[in-house]
N, C-alpha and C positions, 0 to 999 in steps of 0.2 A: 851597275845599274840594272833594277829589276824591270820586269815588264810593264809594270804599272807606270813607272817614270817614262818609259819609252812611248807607251801609248798616249800619255797626257801631253808629250811635246809634239806629237804628229796628229793630234786630234782637231784638225782645223780644215776649213773649207779653203780652197784656192783662192776665192773671191776676198776672203778676209785679209790675207796678206797683200793683195791687189789694192785694197781700201788703203792701208797704210802707205805703200809706196806711192799711190795716187795722190795722198795729201802731201806727201814731200815733195813730189813733182810741182804740184800746184803751189805749194810755199816757195820753191825755187823760182817759178815763174814770177810770182808776185814780188819777191825780193829783187829779182833782175829788172823788173818794171820801176821798182822804187828807187833804183840808182838813177833813173833819168829824171827824177822829180827833184827840183832844187831844194836844197836843205837850208836855206836862208832862214833864220830864225825870225818868226813872227810874233803875233800876239802870244803872250804866257812863255816865250822864249823857245817854243818849238816851231820847227817848219813844217811845210805842207808834206814832207815825205814821212812824218813822224808814225802817222796812223797806218799806212801801207807797211811799214817796217814791223810794227807791233803785230799787225794781222798775220803777216808772213811768218814771224818768230812763233806766235800762238799756233799757227797751223802747222809748222815744222814739229813743235812740241807735241801736239796731238799725233802726228803721224809717226813719231818715235814711239810714243806710248802704245799706239794701235799696232805696231810691228813687234814690240816687246811682249804684248798681250798674245799676240799670235805664235810667236816663237816659244812661248813658255806654256802652251796648251790649247790656244784658240780662245774664243770668247765663251768662257765657261758659263758665266751668268746670264747669257743671252736666251730669252725665251723663244720657243718655235714661232715662226712667223704666221700671223693671221692672214685670212683673206683666201682668195683663190689660188690654186696652184700656178695658173698661167696669167699673163697681163690682159687685160680687157682692151683690145685694139680700138673697139668703137668708142669707147670713153676717151681714150688718148687722143683719138682723132678730133673729137668735139673740142677738148681743152686746148690742144694744139691749133685748131682753126680758129678759136677765140683768140689766142695770144698772136698768132700770124696776122689775122685781119686787123687786130689793134694797132700792131706795127706798121701795116700797110696803109691804114686809112686815118691814122691820127692827125697827119697834117692836112687831109681832105675834108673830113667830117667833123674834125674838132675833138678835143680831149674827152668831153662828156660823153658824146654819142658813141666815141670808139670804145671807151672803157666801159660803157653800158653794154655794147655788143659783146666785148670779152667776157664780162660777167654772165651774160645770158647763155653764151655758148659754153662756158666753163660750168656752169651750174647744171646745164643739160648733161654734160659728160660726167660730172660727179654723181648725178642720180643714176646715169646708165651703169656706172660702176658698182653701185650698191644694188643693182638688179631691179630698181623701181622704173616706173614709166617715166619717159623723158619728158613728157608733158605736152598738152594740146595748144591751141592757140590761147587760150585764156591763162594758162601758166606762163606761155611765152611772153605775153604782155606783163603779166606780173613780174618776172623776171627782169624784163626790160626797165620797167619803173623802178625796182629796187636798184637796179645798177645806177640809173639816173640819181637816185636819192643818195647813194654812195659817192658816185663820181662829181656831183656838182659842188657839193661842200669841199671836197679836196681841191678842185678846180680854183673855187674862190679863195680857199685858205693860201694856195700857192701863188696865185696871180695878184690877189688884192693885199694880202697881209704880208707874205713874203717876197713879193715883187719878182717872182721867177714867172719868166714867159713860157706859157704852155700853149699849144695850138688851139685856137677857138675858131667858132663860125663867123663871128661878128667882130668888128673893130671895137666895140665897147668894152670887152673883156668879160662880160657876165655870162656868155654862152659860148 
C-alpha cells in the first residue's frame, strides 16, 4: 500500500465517525422501542409498528453508509463549512427560550399565543445569528402578528378539520 492510500484512509475528522455510530445507536433505540408497539395488522395489512421499523432500518442503513464513507477516506465531497468559526450563544439563547417558553406556556396561554411567542423569539435569534439587529418594538409586534397569522390557521386546521385537541384559551375552540 502506498502513502496515498494510507493518507486517504485516515483523512477524516473524529466527529465524522461519531456521526455514523450515533446514527446506529439511534436506530437501535428506535428498533428497541418498536418492539413494544403491537404488531396487529390494521388497515392495509400493516400494524402500528410498521413505520417505526422502517425508520429504524433506514437510519441504520444511513449509519452503516456513513461509517463506510469515513473508513474509506472521510467525507471527500464535503465542502468547507460556511459561517462563523464559533457558535453564536446569544442567538441560541433566543431560539431556546422560544422553544422552552412554548412548551411551558402552551397549556396556560393556548396554542396560538405560545406558538406566536416561540416564532417571535426564534426569529429574533435567527436575526442575531446573521449579525442583523434583533429588532425594536415595531419589529417585535410585526413578528408576533406574523406568528399569529401562521399559528391560527394551523390551530384551526388541527382542531376543526382533523379533530385533534390542542390547548386553547376559550372553550369555543377558535382561540
